Every structure is written in structure tokens, then in C-alpha cells.
mmCIF file of the protein (N, C-alpha, C, O) and its ligand, coordinates in Angstrom:
data_MODEL
# 
_entry.id   MODEL 
# 
loop_
_entity.id 
_entity.type 
_entity.pdbx_number_of_molecules 
1 polymer     1 
2 non-polymer 1 
# 
_entity_poly.entity_id                      1 
_entity_poly.type                           'polypeptide(L)' 
_entity_poly.nstd_linkage                   no 
_entity_poly.nstd_monomer                   no 
_entity_poly.pdbx_seq_one_letter_code       MNFELLLDKLLGQREIIHEVECSVCGDFETYFRDPITKENLGRACEHCVYVEKF 
_entity_poly.pdbx_seq_one_letter_code_can   MNFELLLDKLLGQREIIHEVECSVCGDFETYFRDPITKENLGRACEHCVYVEKF 
_entity_poly.pdbx_strand_id                 A 
# 
loop_
_entity_poly_seq.entity_id 
_entity_poly_seq.num 
_entity_poly_seq.mon_id 
_entity_poly_seq.hetero 
1 1  MET n 
1 2  ASN n 
1 3  PHE n 
1 4  GLU n 
1 5  LEU n 
1 6  LEU n 
1 7  LEU n 
1 8  ASP n 
1 9  LYS n 
1 10 LEU n 
1 11 LEU n 
1 12 GLY n 
1 13 GLN n 
1 14 ARG n 
1 15 GLU n 
1 16 ILE n 
1 17 ILE n 
1 18 HIS n 
1 19 GLU n 
1 20 VAL n 
1 21 GLU n 
1 22 CYS n 
1 23 SER n 
1 24 VAL n 
1 25 CYS n 
1 26 GLY n 
1 27 ASP n 
1 28 PHE n 
1 29 GLU n 
1 30 THR n 
1 31 TYR n 
1 32 PHE n 
1 33 ARG n 
1 34 ASP n 
1 35 PRO n 
1 36 ILE n 
1 37 THR n 
1 38 LYS n 
1 39 GLU n 
1 40 ASN n 
1 41 LEU n 
1 42 GLY n 
1 43 ARG n 
1 44 ALA n 
1 45 CYS n 
1 46 GLU n 
1 47 HIS n 
1 48 CYS n 
1 49 VAL n 
1 50 TYR n 
1 51 VAL n 
1 52 GLU n 
1 53 LYS n 
1 54 PHE n 
# 
loop_
_struct_asym.id 
_struct_asym.entity_id 
A 1 
B 2 
# 
loop_
_chem_comp.id 
_chem_comp.type 
_chem_comp.mon_nstd_flag 
ALA 'L-peptide linking' y 
ARG 'L-peptide linking' y 
ASN 'L-peptide linking' y 
ASP 'L-peptide linking' y 
CYS 'L-peptide linking' y 
GLN 'L-peptide linking' y 
GLU 'L-peptide linking' y 
GLY 'peptide linking'   y 
HIS 'L-peptide linking' y 
ILE 'L-peptide linking' y 
LEU 'L-peptide linking' y 
LYS 'L-peptide linking' y 
MET 'L-peptide linking' y 
PHE 'L-peptide linking' y 
PRO 'L-peptide linking' y 
SER 'L-peptide linking' y 
THR 'L-peptide linking' y 
TYR 'L-peptide linking' y 
VAL 'L-peptide linking' y 
ZN  non-polymer         . 
# 
_pdbx_entity_nonpoly.entity_id   2 
_pdbx_entity_nonpoly.name        ? 
_pdbx_entity_nonpoly.comp_id     ZN 
# 
_pdbx_nonpoly_scheme.asym_id         B 
_pdbx_nonpoly_scheme.entity_id       2 
_pdbx_nonpoly_scheme.mon_id          ZN 
_pdbx_nonpoly_scheme.ndb_seq_num     1 
_pdbx_nonpoly_scheme.pdb_seq_num     101 
_pdbx_nonpoly_scheme.auth_seq_num    101 
_pdbx_nonpoly_scheme.pdb_mon_id      ZN 
_pdbx_nonpoly_scheme.auth_mon_id     ZN 
_pdbx_nonpoly_scheme.pdb_strand_id   A 
_pdbx_nonpoly_scheme.pdb_ins_code    . 
# 
loop_
_atom_site.group_PDB 
_atom_site.id 
_atom_site.type_symbol 
_atom_site.label_atom_id 
_atom_site.label_alt_id 
_atom_site.label_comp_id 
_atom_site.label_asym_id 
_atom_site.label_entity_id 
_atom_site.label_seq_id 
_atom_site.pdbx_PDB_ins_code 
_atom_site.Cartn_x 
_atom_site.Cartn_y 
_atom_site.Cartn_z 
_atom_site.occupancy 
_atom_site.B_iso_or_equiv 
_atom_site.pdbx_formal_charge 
_atom_site.auth_seq_id 
_atom_site.auth_comp_id 
_atom_site.auth_asym_id 
_atom_site.auth_atom_id 
_atom_site.pdbx_PDB_model_num 
ATOM   1   N  N  . MET A 1 1  ? -195.058 -7.558  111.767 1.00 0.00 ? 1   MET A N  1 
ATOM   2   C  CA . MET A 1 1  ? -196.452 -7.968  111.497 1.00 0.00 ? 1   MET A CA 1 
ATOM   3   C  C  . MET A 1 1  ? -197.346 -7.516  112.650 1.00 0.00 ? 1   MET A C  1 
ATOM   4   O  O  . MET A 1 1  ? -196.959 -7.546  113.818 1.00 0.00 ? 1   MET A O  1 
ATOM   5   N  N  . ASN A 1 2  ? -198.539 -7.101  112.282 1.00 0.00 ? 2   ASN A N  1 
ATOM   6   C  CA . ASN A 1 2  ? -199.554 -6.739  113.262 1.00 0.00 ? 2   ASN A CA 1 
ATOM   7   C  C  . ASN A 1 2  ? -199.834 -7.936  114.186 1.00 0.00 ? 2   ASN A C  1 
ATOM   8   O  O  . ASN A 1 2  ? -199.975 -9.068  113.724 1.00 0.00 ? 2   ASN A O  1 
ATOM   9   N  N  . PHE A 1 3  ? -199.911 -7.669  115.481 1.00 0.00 ? 3   PHE A N  1 
ATOM   10  C  CA . PHE A 1 3  ? -200.038 -8.765  116.448 1.00 0.00 ? 3   PHE A CA 1 
ATOM   11  C  C  . PHE A 1 3  ? -201.336 -9.547  116.266 1.00 0.00 ? 3   PHE A C  1 
ATOM   12  O  O  . PHE A 1 3  ? -201.348 -10.771 116.400 1.00 0.00 ? 3   PHE A O  1 
ATOM   13  N  N  . GLU A 1 4  ? -202.421 -8.850  115.963 1.00 0.00 ? 4   GLU A N  1 
ATOM   14  C  CA . GLU A 1 4  ? -203.708 -9.528  115.731 1.00 0.00 ? 4   GLU A CA 1 
ATOM   15  C  C  . GLU A 1 4  ? -203.622 -10.469 114.532 1.00 0.00 ? 4   GLU A C  1 
ATOM   16  O  O  . GLU A 1 4  ? -204.175 -11.569 114.549 1.00 0.00 ? 4   GLU A O  1 
ATOM   17  N  N  . LEU A 1 5  ? -202.922 -10.022 113.498 1.00 0.00 ? 5   LEU A N  1 
ATOM   18  C  CA . LEU A 1 5  ? -202.751 -10.866 112.313 1.00 0.00 ? 5   LEU A CA 1 
ATOM   19  C  C  . LEU A 1 5  ? -201.927 -12.103 112.639 1.00 0.00 ? 5   LEU A C  1 
ATOM   20  O  O  . LEU A 1 5  ? -202.186 -13.195 112.134 1.00 0.00 ? 5   LEU A O  1 
ATOM   21  N  N  . LEU A 1 6  ? -200.932 -11.908 113.491 1.00 0.00 ? 6   LEU A N  1 
ATOM   22  C  CA . LEU A 1 6  ? -200.101 -13.028 113.932 1.00 0.00 ? 6   LEU A CA 1 
ATOM   23  C  C  . LEU A 1 6  ? -200.951 -14.047 114.690 1.00 0.00 ? 6   LEU A C  1 
ATOM   24  O  O  . LEU A 1 6  ? -200.809 -15.255 114.499 1.00 0.00 ? 6   LEU A O  1 
ATOM   25  N  N  . LEU A 1 7  ? -201.838 -13.543 115.554 1.00 0.00 ? 7   LEU A N  1 
ATOM   26  C  CA . LEU A 1 7  ? -202.735 -14.435 116.296 1.00 0.00 ? 7   LEU A CA 1 
ATOM   27  C  C  . LEU A 1 7  ? -203.694 -15.145 115.351 1.00 0.00 ? 7   LEU A C  1 
ATOM   28  O  O  . LEU A 1 7  ? -203.972 -16.333 115.517 1.00 0.00 ? 7   LEU A O  1 
ATOM   29  N  N  . ASP A 1 8  ? -204.201 -14.416 114.359 1.00 0.00 ? 8   ASP A N  1 
ATOM   30  C  CA . ASP A 1 8  ? -205.092 -15.029 113.363 1.00 0.00 ? 8   ASP A CA 1 
ATOM   31  C  C  . ASP A 1 8  ? -204.397 -16.184 112.667 1.00 0.00 ? 8   ASP A C  1 
ATOM   32  O  O  . ASP A 1 8  ? -204.974 -17.247 112.439 1.00 0.00 ? 8   ASP A O  1 
ATOM   33  N  N  . LYS A 1 9  ? -203.149 -15.941 112.342 1.00 0.00 ? 9   LYS A N  1 
ATOM   34  C  CA . LYS A 1 9  ? -202.386 -16.928 111.602 1.00 0.00 ? 9   LYS A CA 1 
ATOM   35  C  C  . LYS A 1 9  ? -202.069 -18.162 112.454 1.00 0.00 ? 9   LYS A C  1 
ATOM   36  O  O  . LYS A 1 9  ? -202.163 -19.296 111.984 1.00 0.00 ? 9   LYS A O  1 
ATOM   37  N  N  . LEU A 1 10 ? -201.693 -17.919 113.719 1.00 0.00 ? 10  LEU A N  1 
ATOM   38  C  CA . LEU A 1 10 ? -201.267 -19.024 114.580 1.00 0.00 ? 10  LEU A CA 1 
ATOM   39  C  C  . LEU A 1 10 ? -202.425 -19.724 115.284 1.00 0.00 ? 10  LEU A C  1 
ATOM   40  O  O  . LEU A 1 10 ? -202.415 -20.945 115.436 1.00 0.00 ? 10  LEU A O  1 
ATOM   41  N  N  . LEU A 1 11 ? -203.412 -18.959 115.709 1.00 0.00 ? 11  LEU A N  1 
ATOM   42  C  CA . LEU A 1 11 ? -204.490 -19.541 116.526 1.00 0.00 ? 11  LEU A CA 1 
ATOM   43  C  C  . LEU A 1 11 ? -205.828 -19.604 115.807 1.00 0.00 ? 11  LEU A C  1 
ATOM   44  O  O  . LEU A 1 11 ? -206.702 -20.379 116.197 1.00 0.00 ? 11  LEU A O  1 
ATOM   45  N  N  . GLY A 1 12 ? -206.000 -18.810 114.774 1.00 0.00 ? 12  GLY A N  1 
ATOM   46  C  CA . GLY A 1 12 ? -207.264 -18.792 114.039 1.00 0.00 ? 12  GLY A CA 1 
ATOM   47  C  C  . GLY A 1 12 ? -208.398 -18.201 114.867 1.00 0.00 ? 12  GLY A C  1 
ATOM   48  O  O  . GLY A 1 12 ? -208.169 -17.310 115.686 1.00 0.00 ? 12  GLY A O  1 
ATOM   49  N  N  . GLN A 1 13 ? -209.624 -18.693 114.659 1.00 0.00 ? 13  GLN A N  1 
ATOM   50  C  CA . GLN A 1 13 ? -210.798 -18.216 115.393 1.00 0.00 ? 13  GLN A CA 1 
ATOM   51  C  C  . GLN A 1 13 ? -210.583 -18.459 116.882 1.00 0.00 ? 13  GLN A C  1 
ATOM   52  O  O  . GLN A 1 13 ? -210.179 -19.547 117.290 1.00 0.00 ? 13  GLN A O  1 
ATOM   53  N  N  . ARG A 1 14 ? -210.850 -17.460 117.672 1.00 0.00 ? 14  ARG A N  1 
ATOM   54  C  CA . ARG A 1 14 ? -210.549 -17.599 119.103 1.00 0.00 ? 14  ARG A CA 1 
ATOM   55  C  C  . ARG A 1 14 ? -211.389 -16.650 119.929 1.00 0.00 ? 14  ARG A C  1 
ATOM   56  O  O  . ARG A 1 14 ? -211.907 -15.656 119.419 1.00 0.00 ? 14  ARG A O  1 
ATOM   57  N  N  . GLU A 1 15 ? -211.522 -16.960 121.207 1.00 0.00 ? 15  GLU A N  1 
ATOM   58  C  CA . GLU A 1 15 ? -212.114 -16.021 122.155 1.00 0.00 ? 15  GLU A CA 1 
ATOM   59  C  C  . GLU A 1 15 ? -211.258 -16.028 123.413 1.00 0.00 ? 15  GLU A C  1 
ATOM   60  O  O  . GLU A 1 15 ? -210.559 -16.996 123.713 1.00 0.00 ? 15  GLU A O  1 
ATOM   61  N  N  . ILE A 1 16 ? -211.335 -14.925 124.136 1.00 0.00 ? 16  ILE A N  1 
ATOM   62  C  CA . ILE A 1 16 ? -210.500 -14.771 125.321 1.00 0.00 ? 16  ILE A CA 1 
ATOM   63  C  C  . ILE A 1 16 ? -211.090 -15.550 126.490 1.00 0.00 ? 16  ILE A C  1 
ATOM   64  O  O  . ILE A 1 16 ? -212.281 -15.435 126.778 1.00 0.00 ? 16  ILE A O  1 
ATOM   65  N  N  . ILE A 1 17 ? -210.264 -16.339 127.159 1.00 0.00 ? 17  ILE A N  1 
ATOM   66  C  CA . ILE A 1 17 ? -210.699 -17.031 128.375 1.00 0.00 ? 17  ILE A CA 1 
ATOM   67  C  C  . ILE A 1 17 ? -210.451 -16.104 129.569 1.00 0.00 ? 17  ILE A C  1 
ATOM   68  O  O  . ILE A 1 17 ? -211.370 -15.778 130.319 1.00 0.00 ? 17  ILE A O  1 
ATOM   69  N  N  . HIS A 1 18 ? -209.228 -15.697 129.723 1.00 0.00 ? 18  HIS A N  1 
ATOM   70  C  CA . HIS A 1 18 ? -208.888 -14.777 130.794 1.00 0.00 ? 18  HIS A CA 1 
ATOM   71  C  C  . HIS A 1 18 ? -207.533 -14.129 130.527 1.00 0.00 ? 18  HIS A C  1 
ATOM   72  O  O  . HIS A 1 18 ? -206.795 -14.530 129.628 1.00 0.00 ? 18  HIS A O  1 
ATOM   73  N  N  . GLU A 1 19 ? -207.233 -13.124 131.332 1.00 0.00 ? 19  GLU A N  1 
ATOM   74  C  CA . GLU A 1 19 ? -205.949 -12.449 131.216 1.00 0.00 ? 19  GLU A CA 1 
ATOM   75  C  C  . GLU A 1 19 ? -205.242 -12.538 132.555 1.00 0.00 ? 19  GLU A C  1 
ATOM   76  O  O  . GLU A 1 19 ? -205.863 -12.431 133.612 1.00 0.00 ? 19  GLU A O  1 
ATOM   77  N  N  . VAL A 1 20 ? -203.947 -12.733 132.492 1.00 0.00 ? 20  VAL A N  1 
ATOM   78  C  CA . VAL A 1 20 ? -203.143 -12.740 133.711 1.00 0.00 ? 20  VAL A CA 1 
ATOM   79  C  C  . VAL A 1 20 ? -201.980 -11.781 133.499 1.00 0.00 ? 20  VAL A C  1 
ATOM   80  O  O  . VAL A 1 20 ? -201.733 -11.322 132.384 1.00 0.00 ? 20  VAL A O  1 
ATOM   81  N  N  . GLU A 1 21 ? -201.280 -11.489 134.567 1.00 0.00 ? 21  GLU A N  1 
ATOM   82  C  CA . GLU A 1 21 ? -200.108 -10.633 134.437 1.00 0.00 ? 21  GLU A CA 1 
ATOM   83  C  C  . GLU A 1 21 ? -198.982 -11.442 133.815 1.00 0.00 ? 21  GLU A C  1 
ATOM   84  O  O  . GLU A 1 21 ? -198.659 -12.532 134.288 1.00 0.00 ? 21  GLU A O  1 
ATOM   85  N  N  . CYS A 1 22 ? -198.389 -10.916 132.764 1.00 0.00 ? 22  CYS A N  1 
ATOM   86  C  CA . CYS A 1 22 ? -197.278 -11.599 132.101 1.00 0.00 ? 22  CYS A CA 1 
ATOM   87  C  C  . CYS A 1 22 ? -196.087 -11.657 133.052 1.00 0.00 ? 22  CYS A C  1 
ATOM   88  O  O  . CYS A 1 22 ? -195.692 -10.647 133.634 1.00 0.00 ? 22  CYS A O  1 
ATOM   89  N  N  . SER A 1 23 ? -195.519 -12.863 133.201 1.00 0.00 ? 23  SER A N  1 
ATOM   90  C  CA . SER A 1 23 ? -194.409 -13.023 134.146 1.00 0.00 ? 23  SER A CA 1 
ATOM   91  C  C  . SER A 1 23 ? -193.137 -12.353 133.647 1.00 0.00 ? 23  SER A C  1 
ATOM   92  O  O  . SER A 1 23 ? -192.204 -12.133 134.419 1.00 0.00 ? 23  SER A O  1 
ATOM   93  N  N  . VAL A 1 24 ? -193.098 -12.029 132.361 1.00 0.00 ? 24  VAL A N  1 
ATOM   94  C  CA . VAL A 1 24 ? -191.906 -11.407 131.786 1.00 0.00 ? 24  VAL A CA 1 
ATOM   95  C  C  . VAL A 1 24 ? -191.973 -9.881  131.853 1.00 0.00 ? 24  VAL A C  1 
ATOM   96  O  O  . VAL A 1 24 ? -191.061 -9.237  132.371 1.00 0.00 ? 24  VAL A O  1 
ATOM   97  N  N  . CYS A 1 25 ? -193.057 -9.305  131.325 1.00 0.00 ? 25  CYS A N  1 
ATOM   98  C  CA . CYS A 1 25 ? -193.105 -7.839  131.193 1.00 0.00 ? 25  CYS A CA 1 
ATOM   99  C  C  . CYS A 1 25 ? -194.099 -7.165  132.134 1.00 0.00 ? 25  CYS A C  1 
ATOM   100 O  O  . CYS A 1 25 ? -194.078 -5.942  132.274 1.00 0.00 ? 25  CYS A O  1 
ATOM   101 N  N  . GLY A 1 26 ? -194.983 -7.954  132.791 1.00 0.00 ? 26  GLY A N  1 
ATOM   102 C  CA . GLY A 1 26 ? -195.942 -7.360  133.707 1.00 0.00 ? 26  GLY A CA 1 
ATOM   103 C  C  . GLY A 1 26 ? -197.179 -6.816  133.013 1.00 0.00 ? 26  GLY A C  1 
ATOM   104 O  O  . GLY A 1 26 ? -198.102 -6.348  133.679 1.00 0.00 ? 26  GLY A O  1 
ATOM   105 N  N  . ASP A 1 27 ? -197.213 -6.869  131.696 1.00 0.00 ? 27  ASP A N  1 
ATOM   106 C  CA . ASP A 1 27 ? -198.392 -6.469  130.929 1.00 0.00 ? 27  ASP A CA 1 
ATOM   107 C  C  . ASP A 1 27 ? -199.399 -7.627  130.975 1.00 0.00 ? 27  ASP A C  1 
ATOM   108 O  O  . ASP A 1 27 ? -199.215 -8.573  131.740 1.00 0.00 ? 27  ASP A O  1 
ATOM   109 N  N  . PHE A 1 28 ? -200.443 -7.559  130.175 1.00 0.00 ? 28  PHE A N  1 
ATOM   110 C  CA . PHE A 1 28 ? -201.435 -8.635  130.177 1.00 0.00 ? 28  PHE A CA 1 
ATOM   111 C  C  . PHE A 1 28 ? -201.035 -9.775  129.249 1.00 0.00 ? 28  PHE A C  1 
ATOM   112 O  O  . PHE A 1 28 ? -200.675 -9.568  128.090 1.00 0.00 ? 28  PHE A O  1 
ATOM   113 N  N  . GLU A 1 29 ? -201.109 -10.978 129.792 1.00 0.00 ? 29  GLU A N  1 
ATOM   114 C  CA . GLU A 1 29 ? -200.950 -12.180 128.990 1.00 0.00 ? 29  GLU A CA 1 
ATOM   115 C  C  . GLU A 1 29 ? -202.361 -12.747 128.838 1.00 0.00 ? 29  GLU A C  1 
ATOM   116 O  O  . GLU A 1 29 ? -203.073 -12.939 129.824 1.00 0.00 ? 29  GLU A O  1 
ATOM   117 N  N  . THR A 1 30 ? -202.753 -13.011 127.598 1.00 0.00 ? 30  THR A N  1 
ATOM   118 C  CA . THR A 1 30 ? -204.122 -13.417 127.303 1.00 0.00 ? 30  THR A CA 1 
ATOM   119 C  C  . THR A 1 30 ? -204.186 -14.889 126.934 1.00 0.00 ? 30  THR A C  1 
ATOM   120 O  O  . THR A 1 30 ? -203.379 -15.382 126.146 1.00 0.00 ? 30  THR A O  1 
ATOM   121 N  N  . TYR A 1 31 ? -205.162 -15.590 127.517 1.00 0.00 ? 31  TYR A N  1 
ATOM   122 C  CA . TYR A 1 31 ? -205.394 -16.997 127.179 1.00 0.00 ? 31  TYR A CA 1 
ATOM   123 C  C  . TYR A 1 31 ? -206.603 -17.090 126.259 1.00 0.00 ? 31  TYR A C  1 
ATOM   124 O  O  . TYR A 1 31 ? -207.618 -16.429 126.478 1.00 0.00 ? 31  TYR A O  1 
ATOM   125 N  N  . PHE A 1 32 ? -206.482 -17.918 125.228 1.00 0.00 ? 32  PHE A N  1 
ATOM   126 C  CA . PHE A 1 32 ? -207.540 -18.031 124.228 1.00 0.00 ? 32  PHE A CA 1 
ATOM   127 C  C  . PHE A 1 32 ? -208.076 -19.452 124.140 1.00 0.00 ? 32  PHE A C  1 
ATOM   128 O  O  . PHE A 1 32 ? -207.380 -20.421 124.442 1.00 0.00 ? 32  PHE A O  1 
ATOM   129 N  N  . ARG A 1 33 ? -209.342 -19.549 123.716 1.00 0.00 ? 33  ARG A N  1 
ATOM   130 C  CA . ARG A 1 33 ? -209.924 -20.853 123.435 1.00 0.00 ? 33  ARG A CA 1 
ATOM   131 C  C  . ARG A 1 33 ? -210.704 -20.787 122.125 1.00 0.00 ? 33  ARG A C  1 
ATOM   132 O  O  . ARG A 1 33 ? -211.052 -19.710 121.642 1.00 0.00 ? 33  ARG A O  1 
ATOM   133 N  N  . ASP A 1 34 ? -210.965 -21.944 121.575 1.00 0.00 ? 34  ASP A N  1 
ATOM   134 C  CA . ASP A 1 34 ? -211.769 -22.041 120.370 1.00 0.00 ? 34  ASP A CA 1 
ATOM   135 C  C  . ASP A 1 34 ? -213.216 -21.685 120.733 1.00 0.00 ? 34  ASP A C  1 
ATOM   136 O  O  . ASP A 1 34 ? -213.765 -22.251 121.678 1.00 0.00 ? 34  ASP A O  1 
ATOM   137 N  N  . PRO A 1 35 ? -213.844 -20.755 119.995 1.00 0.00 ? 35  PRO A N  1 
ATOM   138 C  CA . PRO A 1 35 ? -215.210 -20.340 120.340 1.00 0.00 ? 35  PRO A CA 1 
ATOM   139 C  C  . PRO A 1 35 ? -216.246 -21.447 120.171 1.00 0.00 ? 35  PRO A C  1 
ATOM   140 O  O  . PRO A 1 35 ? -217.318 -21.375 120.772 1.00 0.00 ? 35  PRO A O  1 
ATOM   141 N  N  . ILE A 1 36 ? -215.956 -22.455 119.381 1.00 0.00 ? 36  ILE A N  1 
ATOM   142 C  CA . ILE A 1 36 ? -216.923 -23.535 119.140 1.00 0.00 ? 36  ILE A CA 1 
ATOM   143 C  C  . ILE A 1 36 ? -216.636 -24.758 120.017 1.00 0.00 ? 36  ILE A C  1 
ATOM   144 O  O  . ILE A 1 36 ? -217.521 -25.232 120.729 1.00 0.00 ? 36  ILE A O  1 
ATOM   145 N  N  . THR A 1 37 ? -215.411 -25.265 119.966 1.00 0.00 ? 37  THR A N  1 
ATOM   146 C  CA . THR A 1 37 ? -215.096 -26.480 120.717 1.00 0.00 ? 37  THR A CA 1 
ATOM   147 C  C  . THR A 1 37 ? -214.722 -26.193 122.173 1.00 0.00 ? 37  THR A C  1 
ATOM   148 O  O  . THR A 1 37 ? -214.695 -27.099 123.006 1.00 0.00 ? 37  THR A O  1 
ATOM   149 N  N  . LYS A 1 38 ? -214.432 -24.914 122.469 1.00 0.00 ? 38  LYS A N  1 
ATOM   150 C  CA . LYS A 1 38 ? -214.012 -24.480 123.810 1.00 0.00 ? 38  LYS A CA 1 
ATOM   151 C  C  . LYS A 1 38 ? -212.677 -25.101 124.242 1.00 0.00 ? 38  LYS A C  1 
ATOM   152 O  O  . LYS A 1 38 ? -212.334 -25.100 125.424 1.00 0.00 ? 38  LYS A O  1 
ATOM   153 N  N  . GLU A 1 39 ? -211.952 -25.618 123.290 1.00 0.00 ? 39  GLU A N  1 
ATOM   154 C  CA . GLU A 1 39 ? -210.624 -26.152 123.602 1.00 0.00 ? 39  GLU A CA 1 
ATOM   155 C  C  . GLU A 1 39 ? -209.639 -25.003 123.757 1.00 0.00 ? 39  GLU A C  1 
ATOM   156 O  O  . GLU A 1 39 ? -209.704 -24.015 123.026 1.00 0.00 ? 39  GLU A O  1 
ATOM   157 N  N  . ASN A 1 40 ? -208.732 -25.138 124.710 1.00 0.00 ? 40  ASN A N  1 
ATOM   158 C  CA . ASN A 1 40 ? -207.701 -24.125 124.872 1.00 0.00 ? 40  ASN A CA 1 
ATOM   159 C  C  . ASN A 1 40 ? -206.795 -24.093 123.643 1.00 0.00 ? 40  ASN A C  1 
ATOM   160 O  O  . ASN A 1 40 ? -206.338 -25.129 123.160 1.00 0.00 ? 40  ASN A O  1 
ATOM   161 N  N  . LEU A 1 41 ? -206.549 -22.888 123.154 1.00 0.00 ? 41  LEU A N  1 
ATOM   162 C  CA . LEU A 1 41 ? -205.730 -22.734 121.942 1.00 0.00 ? 41  LEU A CA 1 
ATOM   163 C  C  . LEU A 1 41 ? -204.294 -22.318 122.258 1.00 0.00 ? 41  LEU A C  1 
ATOM   164 O  O  . LEU A 1 41 ? -203.339 -22.802 121.649 1.00 0.00 ? 41  LEU A O  1 
ATOM   165 N  N  . GLY A 1 42 ? -204.169 -21.417 123.218 1.00 0.00 ? 42  GLY A N  1 
ATOM   166 C  CA . GLY A 1 42 ? -202.823 -20.932 123.517 1.00 0.00 ? 42  GLY A CA 1 
ATOM   167 C  C  . GLY A 1 42 ? -202.887 -19.647 124.320 1.00 0.00 ? 42  GLY A C  1 
ATOM   168 O  O  . GLY A 1 42 ? -203.950 -19.233 124.783 1.00 0.00 ? 42  GLY A O  1 
ATOM   169 N  N  . ARG A 1 43 ? -201.752 -19.040 124.470 1.00 0.00 ? 43  ARG A N  1 
ATOM   170 C  CA . ARG A 1 43 ? -201.662 -17.794 125.222 1.00 0.00 ? 43  ARG A CA 1 
ATOM   171 C  C  . ARG A 1 43 ? -200.725 -16.846 124.502 1.00 0.00 ? 43  ARG A C  1 
ATOM   172 O  O  . ARG A 1 43 ? -199.886 -17.270 123.707 1.00 0.00 ? 43  ARG A O  1 
ATOM   173 N  N  . ALA A 1 44 ? -200.870 -15.582 124.780 1.00 0.00 ? 44  ALA A N  1 
ATOM   174 C  CA . ALA A 1 44 ? -200.089 -14.590 124.059 1.00 0.00 ? 44  ALA A CA 1 
ATOM   175 C  C  . ALA A 1 44 ? -199.912 -13.328 124.884 1.00 0.00 ? 44  ALA A C  1 
ATOM   176 O  O  . ALA A 1 44 ? -200.787 -12.946 125.661 1.00 0.00 ? 44  ALA A O  1 
ATOM   177 N  N  . CYS A 1 45 ? -198.773 -12.692 124.704 1.00 0.00 ? 45  CYS A N  1 
ATOM   178 C  CA . CYS A 1 45 ? -198.537 -11.372 125.287 1.00 0.00 ? 45  CYS A CA 1 
ATOM   179 C  C  . CYS A 1 45 ? -198.140 -10.438 124.158 1.00 0.00 ? 45  CYS A C  1 
ATOM   180 O  O  . CYS A 1 45 ? -197.123 -10.639 123.494 1.00 0.00 ? 45  CYS A O  1 
ATOM   181 N  N  . GLU A 1 46 ? -198.955 -9.419  123.951 1.00 0.00 ? 46  GLU A N  1 
ATOM   182 C  CA . GLU A 1 46 ? -198.690 -8.485  122.850 1.00 0.00 ? 46  GLU A CA 1 
ATOM   183 C  C  . GLU A 1 46 ? -197.416 -7.690  123.103 1.00 0.00 ? 46  GLU A C  1 
ATOM   184 O  O  . GLU A 1 46 ? -196.652 -7.419  122.176 1.00 0.00 ? 46  GLU A O  1 
ATOM   185 N  N  . HIS A 1 47 ? -197.191 -7.319  124.357 1.00 0.00 ? 47  HIS A N  1 
ATOM   186 C  CA . HIS A 1 47 ? -196.014 -6.509  124.677 1.00 0.00 ? 47  HIS A CA 1 
ATOM   187 C  C  . HIS A 1 47 ? -194.720 -7.263  124.381 1.00 0.00 ? 47  HIS A C  1 
ATOM   188 O  O  . HIS A 1 47 ? -193.754 -6.679  123.892 1.00 0.00 ? 47  HIS A O  1 
ATOM   189 N  N  . CYS A 1 48 ? -194.706 -8.563  124.681 1.00 0.00 ? 48  CYS A N  1 
ATOM   190 C  CA . CYS A 1 48 ? -193.519 -9.398  124.435 1.00 0.00 ? 48  CYS A CA 1 
ATOM   191 C  C  . CYS A 1 48 ? -193.490 -9.928  122.998 1.00 0.00 ? 48  CYS A C  1 
ATOM   192 O  O  . CYS A 1 48 ? -192.496 -10.510 122.566 1.00 0.00 ? 48  CYS A O  1 
ATOM   193 N  N  . VAL A 1 49 ? -194.591 -9.721  122.260 1.00 0.00 ? 49  VAL A N  1 
ATOM   194 C  CA . VAL A 1 49 ? -194.783 -10.317 120.936 1.00 0.00 ? 49  VAL A CA 1 
ATOM   195 C  C  . VAL A 1 49 ? -194.502 -11.825 121.052 1.00 0.00 ? 49  VAL A C  1 
ATOM   196 O  O  . VAL A 1 49 ? -193.694 -12.409 120.330 1.00 0.00 ? 49  VAL A O  1 
ATOM   197 N  N  . TYR A 1 50 ? -195.230 -12.406 122.014 1.00 0.00 ? 50  TYR A N  1 
ATOM   198 C  CA . TYR A 1 50 ? -195.038 -13.816 122.351 1.00 0.00 ? 50  TYR A CA 1 
ATOM   199 C  C  . TYR A 1 50 ? -196.350 -14.572 122.170 1.00 0.00 ? 50  TYR A C  1 
ATOM   200 O  O  . TYR A 1 50 ? -197.382 -14.162 122.701 1.00 0.00 ? 50  TYR A O  1 
ATOM   201 N  N  . VAL A 1 51 ? -196.315 -15.664 121.428 1.00 0.00 ? 51  VAL A N  1 
ATOM   202 C  CA . VAL A 1 51 ? -197.507 -16.496 121.255 1.00 0.00 ? 51  VAL A CA 1 
ATOM   203 C  C  . VAL A 1 51 ? -197.101 -17.942 121.488 1.00 0.00 ? 51  VAL A C  1 
ATOM   204 O  O  . VAL A 1 51 ? -196.151 -18.435 120.879 1.00 0.00 ? 51  VAL A O  1 
ATOM   205 N  N  . GLU A 1 52 ? -197.827 -18.620 122.375 1.00 0.00 ? 52  GLU A N  1 
ATOM   206 C  CA . GLU A 1 52 ? -197.602 -20.051 122.568 1.00 0.00 ? 52  GLU A CA 1 
ATOM   207 C  C  . GLU A 1 52 ? -198.871 -20.782 122.200 1.00 0.00 ? 52  GLU A C  1 
ATOM   208 O  O  . GLU A 1 52 ? -199.951 -20.456 122.692 1.00 0.00 ? 52  GLU A O  1 
ATOM   209 N  N  . LYS A 1 53 ? -198.742 -21.771 121.332 1.00 0.00 ? 53  LYS A N  1 
ATOM   210 C  CA . LYS A 1 53 ? -199.873 -22.581 120.945 1.00 0.00 ? 53  LYS A CA 1 
ATOM   211 C  C  . LYS A 1 53 ? -199.837 -23.863 121.778 1.00 0.00 ? 53  LYS A C  1 
ATOM   212 O  O  . LYS A 1 53 ? -198.797 -24.516 121.870 1.00 0.00 ? 53  LYS A O  1 
ATOM   213 N  N  . PHE A 1 54 ? -200.980 -24.225 122.389 1.00 0.00 ? 54  PHE A N  1 
ATOM   214 C  CA . PHE A 1 54 ? -201.013 -25.440 123.220 1.00 0.00 ? 54  PHE A CA 1 
ATOM   215 C  C  . PHE A 1 54 ? -201.168 -26.680 122.371 1.00 0.00 ? 54  PHE A C  1 
ATOM   216 O  O  . PHE A 1 54 ? -201.214 -27.790 122.902 1.00 0.00 ? 54  PHE A O  1 
HETATM 217 ZN ZN . ZN  B 2 .  ? -195.170 -9.961  128.280 1.00 0.00 2 101 ZN  A ZN 1 
# 
């Protein structure tokens, strides 16, 4: 599955808070929040195909 579609499915509407270096692969790990409530939604690394929902 396309990674963006996976994020849509798991996190829904979102905006990027910040990016950090992924501790596993060294690529970018992205943190997301809800664009309206500003609540943290989760984090994801596309390279690891990893999504964590908070
Ligand atoms: Zn990674």
C-alpha cells in the first residue's frame, strides 16, 4: 500500500509538526498533529514503513 494512503487510513487529516532522524534507519521520522485540534496524532517513518498512533 502507498505510504500516504496508509497514513490517511491510520491518522486521517494531519499536518506535520516536525521531523527527526529515525533511530532505526536514519531517514526522517515525521510527527503529525490534527490541523484543527492541534492534538498530536502520531509519528511515522516512510523508509521503515512504520506508523505509530498516539
Ligand atoms: Zn526509519
